[in-house]
PQR file with spaces between the fields and no chain letter, atoms N, CA, C, O and H, PARSE charges and radii, in Angstrom:
ATOM       1  N    MET     1       0.556   -1.116    0.273 -0.4000 1.5000
ATOM       2  CA   MET     1      -0.124   -0.116    0.073 -0.0000 2.0000
ATOM       3  C    MET     1       0.876    1.277    0.086  0.5500 1.7000
ATOM       4  O    MET     1       0.488    2.170   -0.668 -0.5500 1.4000
ATOM       5  N    ILE     2       1.782    1.475    0.654 -0.4000 1.5000
ATOM       6  CA   ILE     2       2.637    2.366    0.633 -0.0000 2.0000
ATOM       7  C    ILE     2       3.423    2.401   -0.456  0.5500 1.7000
ATOM       8  O    ILE     2       3.743    3.536   -0.809 -0.5500 1.4000
ATOM       9  H    ILE     2       2.098    0.750    1.266  0.4000 1.0000
ATOM      10  N    ALA     3       3.906    1.342   -1.214 -0.4000 1.5000
ATOM      11  CA   ALA     3       4.742    1.354   -2.358 -0.0000 2.0000
ATOM      12  C    ALA     3       3.715    2.137   -3.393  0.5500 1.7000
ATOM      13  O    ALA     3       4.104    3.131   -4.008 -0.5500 1.4000
ATOM      14  H    ALA     3       3.646    0.420   -0.927  0.4000 1.0000
ATOM      15  N    ARG     4       2.496    1.663   -3.526 -0.4000 1.5000
ATOM      16  CA   ARG     4       1.521    2.200   -4.310 -0.0000 2.0000
ATOM      17  C    ARG     4       1.296    3.400   -4.316  0.5500 1.7000
ATOM      18  O    ARG     4       1.406    4.011   -5.379 -0.5500 1.4000
ATOM      19  H    ARG     4       2.180    0.857   -3.027  0.4000 1.0000
ATOM      20  N    GLU     5       0.946    4.018   -3.221 -0.4000 1.5000
ATOM      21  CA   GLU     5       0.741    5.625   -2.717 -0.0000 2.0000
ATOM      22  C    GLU     5       2.061    6.427   -2.967  0.5500 1.7000
ATOM      23  O    GLU     5       1.941    7.609   -3.291 -0.5500 1.4000
ATOM      24  H    GLU     5       0.857    3.522   -2.357  0.4000 1.0000
ATOM      25  N    CYS     6       3.194    5.934   -2.853 -0.4000 1.5000
ATOM      26  CA   CYS     6       4.293    6.729   -3.416 -0.0000 2.0000
ATOM      27  C    CYS     6       4.781    6.498   -4.814  0.5500 1.7000
ATOM      28  O    CYS     6       5.610    7.154   -5.444 -0.5500 1.4000
ATOM      29  H    CYS     6       3.291    4.975   -2.589  0.4000 1.0000
ATOM      30  N    SER     7       4.060    5.366   -5.198 -0.4000 1.5000
ATOM      31  CA   SER     7       4.749    5.324   -6.733 -0.0000 2.0000
ATOM      32  C    SER     7       6.002    4.638   -6.770  0.5500 1.7000
ATOM      33  O    SER     7       6.914    4.880   -7.562 -0.5500 1.4000
ATOM      34  H    SER     7       3.386    4.833   -4.686  0.4000 1.0000
ATOM      35  N    ILE     8       6.000    3.782   -5.886 -0.4000 1.5000
ATOM      36  CA   ILE     8       7.581    3.150   -5.871 -0.0000 2.0000
ATOM      37  C    ILE     8       7.190    1.526   -5.988  0.5500 1.7000
ATOM      38  O    ILE     8       6.128    1.028   -5.614 -0.5500 1.4000
ATOM      39  H    ILE     8       5.259    3.586   -5.243  0.4000 1.0000
ATOM      40  N    ASP     9       8.276    0.857   -6.580 -0.4000 1.5000
ATOM      41  CA   ASP     9       7.935   -0.613   -6.903 -0.0000 2.0000
ATOM      42  C    ASP     9       8.081   -1.358   -5.619  0.5500 1.7000
ATOM      43  O    ASP     9       9.058   -1.267   -4.876 -0.5500 1.4000
ATOM      44  H    ASP     9       9.138    1.262   -6.884  0.4000 1.0000
ATOM      45  N    ASP    10       6.920   -2.181   -5.398 -0.4000 1.5000
ATOM      46  CA   ASP    10       6.953   -2.901   -4.181 -0.0000 2.0000
ATOM      47  C    ASP    10       8.360   -3.554   -3.801  0.5500 1.7000
ATOM      48  O    ASP    10       8.600   -3.707   -2.604 -0.5500 1.4000
ATOM      49  H    ASP    10       6.126   -2.255   -6.001  0.4000 1.0000
ATOM      50  N    ALA    11       9.282   -3.938   -4.731 -0.4000 1.5000
ATOM      51  CA   ALA    11      10.325   -4.530   -4.577 -0.0000 2.0000
ATOM      52  C    ALA    11      11.344   -3.518   -3.880  0.5500 1.7000
ATOM      53  O    ALA    11      12.270   -3.985   -3.218 -0.5500 1.4000
ATOM      54  H    ALA    11       9.087   -3.814   -5.704  0.4000 1.0000
ATOM      55  N    ASP    12      11.191   -2.180   -4.015 -0.4000 1.5000
ATOM      56  CA   ASP    12      12.334   -1.055   -3.983 -0.0000 2.0000
ATOM      57  C    ASP    12      11.497   -0.599   -2.413  0.5500 1.7000
ATOM      58  O    ASP    12      12.108    0.407   -2.053 -0.5500 1.4000
ATOM      59  H    ASP    12      10.438   -1.801   -4.553  0.4000 1.0000
ATOM      60  N    ILE    13      10.690   -0.820   -1.643 -0.4000 1.5000
ATOM      61  CA   ILE    13      10.112   -0.281   -0.933 -0.0000 2.0000
ATOM      62  C    ILE    13      10.941   -0.029    0.343  0.5500 1.7000
ATOM      63  O    ILE    13      10.858    1.034    0.957 -0.5500 1.4000
ATOM      64  H    ILE    13      10.193   -1.637   -1.935  0.4000 1.0000
ATOM      65  N    GLU    14      11.783   -1.097    0.738 -0.4000 1.5000
ATOM      66  CA   GLU    14      12.652   -1.283    1.880 -0.0000 2.0000
ATOM      67  C    GLU    14      13.879   -0.135    1.557  0.5500 1.7000
ATOM      68  O    GLU    14      14.408    0.515    2.458 -0.5500 1.4000
ATOM      69  H    GLU    14      11.850   -1.961    0.239  0.4000 1.0000
ATOM      70  N    THR    15      14.173   -0.025    0.375 -0.4000 1.5000
ATOM      71  CA   THR    15      15.304    1.123   -0.119 -0.0000 2.0000
ATOM      72  C    THR    15      15.042    2.464    0.402  0.5500 1.7000
ATOM      73  O    THR    15      15.933    3.246    0.732 -0.5500 1.4000
ATOM      74  H    THR    15      13.743   -0.554   -0.357  0.4000 1.0000
ATOM      75  N    TYR    16      13.680    2.722    0.468 -0.4000 1.5000
ATOM      76  CA   TYR    16      13.337    4.403    0.597 -0.0000 2.0000
ATOM      77  C    TYR    16      13.008    4.297    2.057  0.5500 1.7000
ATOM      78  O    TYR    16      13.326    5.311    2.678 -0.5500 1.4000
ATOM      79  H    TYR    16      12.956    2.086    0.200  0.4000 1.0000
ATOM      80  N    LEU    17      12.460    3.351    2.773 -0.4000 1.5000
ATOM      81  CA   LEU    17      12.217    3.729    4.024 -0.0000 2.0000
ATOM      82  C    LEU    17      13.186    2.852    4.844  0.5500 1.7000
ATOM      83  O    LEU    17      13.943    1.954    4.476 -0.5500 1.4000
ATOM      84  H    LEU    17      12.202    2.527    2.269  0.4000 1.0000
ATOM      85  N    GLU    18      12.858    3.551    6.470 -0.4000 1.5000
ATOM      86  CA   GLU    18      13.677    2.761    7.185 -0.0000 2.0000
ATOM      87  C    GLU    18      13.715    1.457    7.804  0.5500 1.7000
ATOM      88  O    GLU    18      12.592    0.956    7.761 -0.5500 1.4000
ATOM      89  H    GLU    18      12.243    4.281    6.769  0.4000 1.0000
ATOM      90  N    PRO    19      14.580    0.696    8.374 -0.5600 1.5000
ATOM      91  CA   PRO    19      14.290   -0.514    8.660  0.2800 2.0000
ATOM      92  C    PRO    19      12.993   -1.113    9.230  0.5500 1.7000
ATOM      93  O    PRO    19      12.340   -2.026    8.724 -0.5500 1.4000
ATOM      94  N    ASN    20      12.707   -0.388   10.469 -0.4000 1.5000
ATOM      95  CA   ASN    20      11.757   -0.646   11.244 -0.0000 2.0000
ATOM      96  C    ASN    20      10.356    0.202   10.694  0.5500 1.7000
ATOM      97  O    ASN    20       9.514    0.583   11.507 -0.5500 1.4000
ATOM      98  H    ASN    20      13.238    0.354   10.879  0.4000 1.0000
ATOM      99  N    TYR    21      10.259    0.367    9.713 -0.4000 1.5000
ATOM     100  CA   TYR    21       9.080    1.336    9.251 -0.0000 2.0000
ATOM     101  C    TYR    21       7.842    0.617    9.682  0.5500 1.7000
ATOM     102  O    TYR    21       6.910    1.324   10.064 -0.5500 1.4000
ATOM     103  H    TYR    21      10.943    0.057    9.052  0.4000 1.0000
ATOM     104  N    ARG    22       7.677   -0.801    9.680 -0.4000 1.5000
ATOM     105  CA   ARG    22       6.299   -1.478   10.070 -0.0000 2.0000
ATOM     106  C    ARG    22       6.047   -1.212   11.201  0.5500 1.7000
ATOM     107  O    ARG    22       4.864   -0.968   11.437 -0.5500 1.4000
ATOM     108  H    ARG    22       8.434   -1.376    9.370  0.4000 1.0000
ATOM     109  N    ASP    23       6.938   -1.154   12.233 -0.4000 1.5000
ATOM     110  CA   ASP    23       6.699   -0.912   13.665 -0.0000 2.0000
ATOM     111  C    ASP    23       5.966    0.514   13.895  0.5500 1.7000
ATOM     112  O    ASP    23       5.322    0.711   14.926 -0.5500 1.4000
ATOM     113  H    ASP    23       7.900   -1.352   12.042  0.4000 1.0000
ATOM     114  N    LYS    24       6.078    1.388   13.003 -0.4000 1.5000
ATOM     115  CA   LYS    24       5.516    2.505   13.236 -0.0000 2.0000
ATOM     116  C    LYS    24       3.863    2.586   12.892  0.5500 1.7000
ATOM     117  O    LYS    24       3.080    3.479   13.214 -0.5500 1.4000
ATOM     118  H    LYS    24       6.601    1.228   12.165  0.4000 1.0000
ATOM     119  N    PHE    25       3.629    1.493   12.218 -0.4000 1.5000
ATOM     120  CA   PHE    25       2.296    1.211   11.910 -0.0000 2.0000
ATOM     121  C    PHE    25       1.340    0.502   12.914  0.5500 1.7000
ATOM     122  O    PHE    25       0.110    0.485   12.859 -0.5500 1.4000
ATOM     123  H    PHE    25       4.265    0.767   11.956  0.4000 1.0000
ATOM     124  N    LEU    26       2.072   -0.026   13.756 -0.4000 1.5000
ATOM     125  CA   LEU    26       1.331   -0.549   14.984 -0.0000 2.0000
ATOM     126  C    LEU    26       0.859    0.294   16.056  0.5500 1.7000
ATOM     127  O    LEU    26       1.561    1.207   16.490 -0.5500 1.4000
ATOM     128  H    LEU    26       3.071   -0.012   13.800  0.4000 1.0000
ATOM     129  N    PRO    27      -0.687   -0.052   16.663 -0.5600 1.5000
ATOM     130  CA   PRO    27      -0.787    1.028   17.428  0.2800 2.0000
ATOM     131  C    PRO    27      -0.359    0.734   18.782  0.5500 1.7000
ATOM     132  O    PRO    27      -0.068   -0.382   19.213 -0.5500 1.4000
ATOM     133  N    HIS    28      -0.347    1.840   19.420 -0.4000 1.5000
ATOM     134  CA   HIS    28       0.512    1.994   20.795 -0.0000 2.0000
ATOM     135  C    HIS    28       0.096    3.280   21.584  0.5500 1.7000
ATOM     136  O    HIS    28      -0.487    4.240   21.082 -0.5500 1.4000
ATOM     137  H    HIS    28      -0.584    2.746   19.070  0.4000 1.0000
ATOM     138  N    LEU    29       0.407    3.184   22.642 -0.4000 1.5000
ATOM     139  CA   LEU    29      -0.178    3.975   23.723 -0.0000 2.0000
ATOM     140  C    LEU    29       1.050    4.613   24.672  0.5500 1.7000
ATOM     141  O    LEU    29       0.961    4.703   25.897 -0.5500 1.4000
ATOM     142  H    LEU    29       0.881    2.403   23.050  0.4000 1.0000
ATOM     143  N    ASP    30       2.278    5.063   23.840 -0.4000 1.5000
ATOM     144  CA   ASP    30       3.323    6.014   24.301 -0.0000 2.0000
ATOM     145  C    ASP    30       2.986    7.075   24.539  0.5500 1.7000
ATOM     146  O    ASP    30       1.898    7.444   24.096 -0.5500 1.4000
ATOM     147  H    ASP    30       2.350    4.989   22.846  0.4000 1.0000
ATOM     148  N    ALA    31       3.712    7.879   25.250 -0.4000 1.5000
ATOM     149  CA   ALA    31       3.637    9.220   25.976 -0.0000 2.0000
ATOM     150  C    ALA    31       3.393   10.273   24.914  0.5500 1.7000
ATOM     151  O    ALA    31       2.681   11.237   25.196 -0.5500 1.4000
ATOM     152  H    ALA    31       4.596    7.579   25.609  0.4000 1.0000
ATOM     153  N    PRO    32       4.004   10.141   23.559 -0.5600 1.5000
ATOM     154  CA   PRO    32       3.300   11.282   22.593  0.2800 2.0000
ATOM     155  C    PRO    32       1.983   10.932   22.222  0.5500 1.7000
ATOM     156  O    PRO    32       1.224   11.878   22.011 -0.5500 1.4000
ATOM     157  N    ILE    33       1.565    9.854   22.101 -0.4000 1.5000
ATOM     158  CA   ILE    33       0.171    9.543   21.870 -0.0000 2.0000
ATOM     159  C    ILE    33      -0.818   10.131   22.649  0.5500 1.7000
ATOM     160  O    ILE    33      -1.836   10.721   22.288 -0.5500 1.4000
ATOM     161  H    ILE    33       2.182    9.085   22.272  0.4000 1.0000
ATOM     162  N    LEU    34      -0.169    9.774   24.351 -0.4000 1.5000
ATOM     163  CA   LEU    34      -1.184    9.948   25.295 -0.0000 2.0000
ATOM     164  C    LEU    34      -1.230   11.831   25.148  0.5500 1.7000
ATOM     165  O    LEU    34      -2.250   12.517   25.223 -0.5500 1.4000
ATOM     166  H    LEU    34       0.658    9.294   24.644  0.4000 1.0000
ATOM     167  N    GLU    35      -0.015   12.259   24.958 -0.4000 1.5000
ATOM     168  CA   GLU    35      -0.183   13.784   25.026 -0.0000 2.0000
ATOM     169  C    GLU    35      -1.039   14.470   23.991  0.5500 1.7000
ATOM     170  O    GLU    35      -1.522   15.578   24.227 -0.5500 1.4000
ATOM     171  H    GLU    35       0.814   11.702   24.897  0.4000 1.0000
ATOM     172  N    ALA    36      -1.281   13.706   22.610 -0.4000 1.5000
ATOM     173  CA   ALA    36      -2.008   14.088   21.618 -0.0000 2.0000
ATOM     174  C    ALA    36      -3.424   14.179   21.773  0.5500 1.7000
ATOM     175  O    ALA    36      -4.091   15.152   21.422 -0.5500 1.4000
ATOM     176  H    ALA    36      -0.889   12.806   22.419  0.4000 1.0000
ATOM     177  N    VAL    37      -3.962   12.921   22.422 -0.4000 1.5000
ATOM     178  CA   VAL    37      -5.203   12.400   23.016 -0.0000 2.0000
ATOM     179  C    VAL    37      -5.722   13.610   23.929  0.5500 1.7000
ATOM     180  O    VAL    37      -6.857   14.087   23.928 -0.5500 1.4000
ATOM     181  H    VAL    37      -3.420   12.130   22.707  0.4000 1.0000
ATOM     182  N    GLY    38      -4.600   14.003   24.727 -0.4000 1.5000
ATOM     183  CA   GLY    38      -4.980   15.069   25.752 -0.0000 2.0000
ATOM     184  C    GLY    38      -5.077   16.412   24.958  0.5500 1.7000
ATOM     185  O    GLY    38      -5.898   17.163   25.485 -0.5500 1.4000
ATOM     186  H    GLY    38      -3.678   13.615   24.728  0.4000 1.0000
ATOM     187  N    VAL    39      -4.560   16.865   23.991 -0.4000 1.5000
ATOM     188  CA   VAL    39      -4.824   17.997   23.533 -0.0000 2.0000
ATOM     189  C    VAL    39      -5.819   17.953   22.785  0.5500 1.7000
ATOM     190  O    VAL    39      -6.414   19.022   22.648 -0.5500 1.4000
ATOM     191  H    VAL    39      -3.893   16.254   23.563  0.4000 1.0000
ATOM     192  N    VAL    40      -6.218   17.051   22.235 -0.4000 1.5000
ATOM     193  CA   VAL    40      -8.023   17.034   21.653 -0.0000 2.0000
ATOM     194  C    VAL    40      -8.955   16.740   22.789  0.5500 1.7000
ATOM     195  O    VAL    40     -10.130   17.082   22.654 -0.5500 1.4000
ATOM     196  H    VAL    40      -5.735   16.183   22.347  0.4000 1.0000
ATOM     197  N    LYS    41      -8.658   16.280   23.648 -0.4000 1.5000
ATOM     198  CA   LYS    41      -9.479   16.218   25.085 -0.0000 2.0000
ATOM     199  C    LYS    41      -9.758   17.573   25.502  0.5500 1.7000
ATOM     200  O    LYS    41     -10.893   17.984   25.741 -0.5500 1.4000
ATOM     201  H    LYS    41      -7.704   16.003   23.758  0.4000 1.0000
ATOM     202  N    ASP    42      -8.385   18.463   25.610 -0.4000 1.5000
ATOM     203  CA   ASP    42      -8.631   19.925   26.055 -0.0000 2.0000
ATOM     204  C    ASP    42      -9.348   20.634   25.399  0.5500 1.7000
ATOM     205  O    ASP    42     -10.075   21.502   25.882 -0.5500 1.4000
ATOM     206  H    ASP    42      -7.463   18.129   25.416  0.4000 1.0000
ATOM     207  N    PHE    43      -9.211   20.278   23.806 -0.4000 1.5000
ATOM     208  CA   PHE    43      -9.832   21.348   22.983 -0.0000 2.0000
ATOM     209  C    PHE    43     -11.413   21.009   22.992  0.5500 1.7000
ATOM     210  O    PHE    43     -12.252   21.909   22.960 -0.5500 1.4000
ATOM     211  H    PHE    43      -8.620   19.573   23.414  0.4000 1.0000
ATOM     212  N    LEU    44     -11.687   19.892   23.031 -0.4000 1.5000
ATOM     213  CA   LEU    44     -13.389   19.148   23.297 -0.0000 2.0000
ATOM     214  C    LEU    44     -13.798   19.827   24.590  0.5500 1.7000
ATOM     215  O    LEU    44     -15.010   20.031   24.648 -0.5500 1.4000
ATOM     216  H    LEU    44     -11.005   19.161   23.057  0.4000 1.0000
ATOM     217  N    LEU    45     -13.081   20.238   25.664 -0.4000 1.5000
ATOM     218  CA   LEU    45     -13.576   20.479   26.941 -0.0000 2.0000
ATOM     219  C    LEU    45     -13.787   21.897   26.692  0.5500 1.7000
ATOM     220  O    LEU    45     -14.841   22.479   26.948 -0.5500 1.4000
ATOM     221  H    LEU    45     -12.096   20.071   25.616  0.4000 1.0000
ATOM     222  N    GLU    46     -12.494   22.567   26.059 -0.4000 1.5000
ATOM     223  CA   GLU    46     -12.492   24.211   26.143 -0.0000 2.0000
ATOM     224  C    GLU    46     -13.830   24.551   25.320  0.5500 1.7000
ATOM     225  O    GLU    46     -14.523   25.468   25.762 -0.5500 1.4000
ATOM     226  H    GLU    46     -11.638   22.093   25.851  0.4000 1.0000
ATOM     227  N    ASN    47     -14.160   24.021   24.397 -0.4000 1.5000
ATOM     228  CA   ASN    47     -15.373   24.360   23.272 -0.0000 2.0000
ATOM     229  C    ASN    47     -16.777   23.835   23.745  0.5500 1.7000
ATOM     230  O    ASN    47     -17.841   24.238   23.276 -0.5500 1.4000
ATOM     231  H    ASN    47     -13.598   23.277   24.037  0.4000 1.0000
ATOM     232  N    GLY    48     -16.659   22.949   24.666 -0.4000 1.5000
ATOM     233  CA   GLY    48     -18.095   22.678   25.287 -0.0000 2.0000
ATOM     234  C    GLY    48     -18.525   21.284   24.639  0.5500 1.7000
ATOM     235  O    GLY    48     -19.696   20.906   24.644 -0.5500 1.4000
ATOM     236  H    GLY    48     -15.794   22.622   25.047  0.4000 1.0000
ATOM     237  N    PHE    49     -17.534   20.595   24.113 -0.4000 1.5000
ATOM     238  CA   PHE    49     -18.055   19.198   23.398 -0.0000 2.0000
ATOM     239  C    PHE    49     -18.192   18.216   24.691  0.5500 1.7000
ATOM     240  O    PHE    49     -19.081   17.365   24.735 -0.5500 1.4000
ATOM     241  H    PHE    49     -16.582   20.902   24.109  0.4000 1.0000
ATOM     242  N    ILE    50     -17.314   18.384   25.667 -0.4000 1.5000
ATOM     243  CA   ILE    50     -17.567   17.607   26.830 -0.0000 2.0000
ATOM     244  C    ILE    50     -17.575   18.370   27.911  0.5500 1.7000
ATOM     245  O    ILE    50     -17.043   19.474   28.021 -0.5500 1.4000
ATOM     246  H    ILE    50     -16.592   19.075   25.632  0.4000 1.0000
ATOM     247  N    ASP    51     -18.333   17.635   28.916 -0.4000 1.5000
ATOM     248  CA   ASP    51     -18.781   18.629   30.168 -0.0000 2.0000
ATOM     249  C    ASP    51     -17.891   18.907   31.162  0.5500 1.7000
ATOM     250  O    ASP    51     -17.885   19.993   31.741 -0.5500 1.4000
ATOM     251  H    ASP    51     -18.765   16.738   28.826  0.4000 1.0000
ATOM     252  N    ARG    52     -16.862   17.690   31.499 -0.4000 1.5000
ATOM     253  CA   ARG    52     -15.966   17.692   32.526 -0.0000 2.0000
ATOM     254  C    ARG    52     -14.630   17.187   32.319  0.5500 1.7000
ATOM     255  O    ARG    52     -14.470   16.282   31.500 -0.5500 1.4000
ATOM     256  H    ARG    52     -16.867   16.808   31.028  0.4000 1.0000
ATOM     257  N    ASP    53     -13.672   17.647   32.946 -0.4000 1.5000
ATOM     258  CA   ASP    53     -12.481   17.335   32.688 -0.0000 2.0000
ATOM     259  C    ASP    53     -12.052   15.918   33.222  0.5500 1.7000
ATOM     260  O    ASP    53     -12.509   15.649   34.333 -0.5500 1.4000
ATOM     261  H    ASP    53     -13.802   18.382   33.612  0.4000 1.0000
ATOM     262  N    PHE    54     -11.253   14.959   32.630 -0.4000 1.5000
ATOM     263  CA   PHE    54     -10.957   13.620   33.182 -0.0000 2.0000
ATOM     264  C    PHE    54      -9.279   13.898   32.701  0.5500 1.7000
ATOM     265  O    PHE    54      -8.743   14.873   32.175 -0.5500 1.4000
ATOM     266  H    PHE    54     -10.881   15.178   31.728  0.4000 1.0000
ATOM     267  N    SER    55      -8.717   12.483   33.171 -0.4000 1.5000
ATOM     268  CA   SER    55      -7.209   12.291   33.210 -0.0000 2.0000
ATOM     269  C    SER    55      -7.463   11.237   32.073  0.5500 1.7000
ATOM     270  O    SER    55      -8.196   10.255   32.190 -0.5500 1.4000
ATOM     271  H    SER    55      -9.152   11.691   33.598  0.4000 1.0000
ATOM     272  N    VAL    56      -6.757   11.584   30.971 -0.4000 1.5000
ATOM     273  CA   VAL    56      -6.329   10.784   29.661 -0.0000 2.0000
ATOM     274  C    VAL    56      -5.968    9.322   30.264  0.5500 1.7000
ATOM     275  O    VAL    56      -6.627    8.331   29.949 -0.5500 1.4000
ATOM     276  H    VAL    56      -6.161   12.382   30.876  0.4000 1.0000
ATOM     277  N    VAL    57      -5.101    9.279   30.968 -0.4000 1.5000
ATOM     278  CA   VAL    57      -4.197    8.234   31.414 -0.0000 2.0000
ATOM     279  C    VAL    57      -4.960    7.113   32.206  0.5500 1.7000
ATOM     280  O    VAL    57      -4.671    5.920   32.121 -0.5500 1.4000
ATOM     281  H    VAL    57      -4.566   10.084   31.224  0.4000 1.0000
ATOM     282  N    ASP    58      -5.978    7.635   32.996 -0.4000 1.5000
ATOM     283  CA   ASP    58      -6.836    7.205   33.651 -0.0000 2.0000
ATOM     284  C    ASP    58      -8.099    6.560   32.933  0.5500 1.7000
ATOM     285  O    ASP    58      -8.807    5.608   33.262 -0.5500 1.4000
ATOM     286  H    ASP    58      -6.213    8.605   33.065  0.4000 1.0000
ATOM     287  N    TRP    59      -8.125    7.243   32.057 -0.4000 1.5000
ATOM     288  CA   TRP    59      -9.534    7.193   30.965 -0.0000 2.0000
ATOM     289  C    TRP    59      -9.047    5.955   30.070  0.5500 1.7000
ATOM     290  O    TRP    59      -9.848    5.022   30.012 -0.5500 1.4000
ATOM     291  H    TRP    59      -7.550    8.017   31.790  0.4000 1.0000
ATOM     292  N    ILE    60      -7.904    5.824   29.400 -0.4000 1.5000
ATOM     293  CA   ILE    60      -7.612    4.732   28.411 -0.0000 2.0000
ATOM     294  C    ILE    60      -7.253    3.523   29.275  0.5500 1.7000
ATOM     295  O    ILE    60      -6.562    3.600   30.291 -0.5500 1.4000
ATOM     296  H    ILE    60      -7.253    6.582   29.447  0.4000 1.0000
ATOM     297  N    ASP    61      -7.752    2.469   28.814 -0.4000 1.5000
ATOM     298  CA   ASP    61      -7.582    1.140   29.473 -0.0000 2.0000
ATOM     299  C    ASP    61      -6.524    0.493   28.384  0.5500 1.7000
ATOM     300  O    ASP    61      -6.833    0.436   27.193 -0.5500 1.4000
ATOM     301  H    ASP    61      -8.314    2.406   27.989  0.4000 1.0000
ATOM     302  N    PRO    62      -5.300    0.025   28.852 -0.5600 1.5000
ATOM     303  CA   PRO    62      -4.203   -0.178   27.625  0.2800 2.0000
ATOM     304  C    PRO    62      -4.563   -1.935   27.625  0.5500 1.7000
ATOM     305  O    PRO    62      -4.208   -2.572   26.633 -0.5500 1.4000
ATOM     306  N    ARG    63      -5.123   -2.507   28.528 -0.4000 1.5000
ATOM     307  CA   ARG    63      -5.365   -3.961   28.553 -0.0000 2.0000
ATOM     308  C    ARG    63      -5.738   -4.634   27.056  0.5500 1.7000
ATOM     309  O    ARG    63      -5.124   -5.577   26.557 -0.5500 1.4000
ATOM     310  H    ARG    63      -5.412   -1.989   29.333  0.4000 1.0000
ATOM     311  N    PRO    64      -6.830   -3.971   26.483 -0.5600 1.5000
ATOM     312  CA   PRO    64      -7.368   -4.600   25.143  0.2800 2.0000
ATOM     313  C    PRO    64      -6.250   -4.501   23.965  0.5500 1.7000
ATOM     314  O    PRO    64      -6.159   -5.316   23.046 -0.5500 1.4000
ATOM     315  N    LEU    65      -5.378   -3.315   24.157 -0.4000 1.5000
ATOM     316  CA   LEU    65      -4.123   -3.192   23.050 -0.0000 2.0000
ATOM     317  C    LEU    65      -3.338   -4.089   23.455  0.5500 1.7000
ATOM     318  O    LEU    65      -2.871   -4.765   22.538 -0.5500 1.4000
ATOM     319  H    LEU    65      -5.452   -2.654   24.903  0.4000 1.0000
ATOM     320  N    ALA    66      -2.881   -4.466   24.865 -0.4000 1.5000
ATOM     321  CA   ALA    66      -1.789   -5.299   25.250 -0.0000 2.0000
ATOM     322  C    ALA    66      -2.169   -6.804   24.581  0.5500 1.7000
ATOM     323  O    ALA    66      -1.519   -7.495   23.797 -0.5500 1.4000
ATOM     324  H    ALA    66      -3.260   -3.917   25.610  0.4000 1.0000
ATOM     325  N    GLU    67      -3.277   -6.993   25.108 -0.4000 1.5000
ATOM     326  CA   GLU    67      -3.947   -8.370   24.630 -0.0000 2.0000
ATOM     327  C    GLU    67      -3.888   -8.640   22.966  0.5500 1.7000
ATOM     328  O    GLU    67      -3.516   -9.720   22.506 -0.5500 1.4000
ATOM     329  H    GLU    67      -3.805   -6.431   25.745  0.4000 1.0000
ATOM     330  N    ALA    68      -4.224   -7.729   22.300 -0.4000 1.5000
ATOM     331  CA   ALA    68      -4.218   -7.795   20.766 -0.0000 2.0000
ATOM     332  C    ALA    68      -3.021   -8.213   20.359  0.5500 1.7000
ATOM     333  O    ALA    68      -2.828   -9.283   19.782 -0.5500 1.4000
ATOM     334  H    ALA    68      -4.526   -6.852   22.674  0.4000 1.0000
ATOM     335  N    ARG    69      -2.039   -7.264   20.683 -0.4000 1.5000
ATOM     336  CA   ARG    69      -0.437   -7.185   20.385 -0.0000 2.0000
ATOM     337  C    ARG    69      -0.006   -8.860   20.824  0.5500 1.7000
ATOM     338  O    ARG    69       0.585   -9.626   20.063 -0.5500 1.4000
ATOM     339  H    ARG    69      -2.196   -6.394   21.152  0.4000 1.0000
ATOM     340  N    ARG    70      -0.445   -9.188   22.195 -0.4000 1.5000
ATOM     341  CA   ARG    70       0.018  -10.543   22.397 -0.0000 2.0000
ATOM     342  C    ARG    70      -0.571  -11.475   21.474  0.5500 1.7000
ATOM     343  O    ARG    70       0.188  -12.240   20.879 -0.5500 1.4000
ATOM     344  H    ARG    70      -0.925   -8.565   22.814  0.4000 1.0000
ATOM     345  N    LEU    71      -1.568  -11.518   21.305 -0.4000 1.5000
ATOM     346  CA   LEU    71      -1.960  -12.498   20.386 -0.0000 2.0000
ATOM     347  C    LEU    71      -1.462  -12.507   18.768  0.5500 1.7000
ATOM     348  O    LEU    71      -1.317  -13.494   18.048 -0.5500 1.4000
ATOM     349  H    LEU    71      -2.185  -10.897   21.788  0.4000 1.0000
ATOM     350  N    GLU    72      -1.307  -11.481   18.526 -0.4000 1.5000
ATOM     351  CA   GLU    72      -0.618  -11.118   17.266 -0.0000 2.0000
ATOM     352  C    GLU    72       1.012  -11.406   17.421  0.5500 1.7000
ATOM     353  O    GLU    72       1.672  -11.546   16.392 -0.5500 1.4000
ATOM     354  H    GLU    72      -1.424  -10.678   19.111  0.4000 1.0000
ATOM     355  N    GLY    73       1.477  -11.470   18.369 -0.4000 1.5000
ATOM     356  CA   GLY    73       2.854  -11.804   18.465 -0.0000 2.0000
ATOM     357  C    GLY    73       3.837  -10.505   18.442  0.5500 1.7000
ATOM     358  O    GLY    73       5.054  -10.657   18.339 -0.5500 1.4000
ATOM     359  H    GLY    73       0.940  -11.356   19.205  0.4000 1.0000
ATOM     360  N    VAL    74       3.311   -9.378   18.533 -0.4000 1.5000
ATOM     361  CA   VAL    74       4.093   -8.181   18.459 -0.0000 2.0000
ATOM     362  C    VAL    74       4.336   -7.389   19.580  0.5500 1.7000
ATOM     363  O    VAL    74       3.442   -7.055   20.357 -0.5500 1.4000
ATOM     364  H    VAL    74       2.322   -9.255   18.617  0.4000 1.0000
ATOM     365  N    GLY    75       5.649   -7.037   19.710 -0.4000 1.5000
ATOM     366  CA   GLY    75       5.726   -5.891   21.034 -0.0000 2.0000
ATOM     367  C    GLY    75       5.347   -6.456   22.157  0.5500 1.7000
ATOM     368  O    GLY    75       5.335   -5.805   23.201 -0.5500 1.4000
ATOM     369  H    GLY    75       6.375   -7.309   19.078  0.4000 1.0000
């Protein structure tokens, strides 16, 4: 899919992307992601789309993602 979008031959994709590029497509809940969710949450709060503030870290349950990654054998 990446090769097609970038008009690169499938066989050459490894030449143009860093070795661990596939890992970047896996869902994760690291600090930058949680910070980004926090920014969106703050926007929604400030603009009246949600009524009360909450902790993003407390709100997100990492267990389903961890289980899915375990079942798929990734990270």
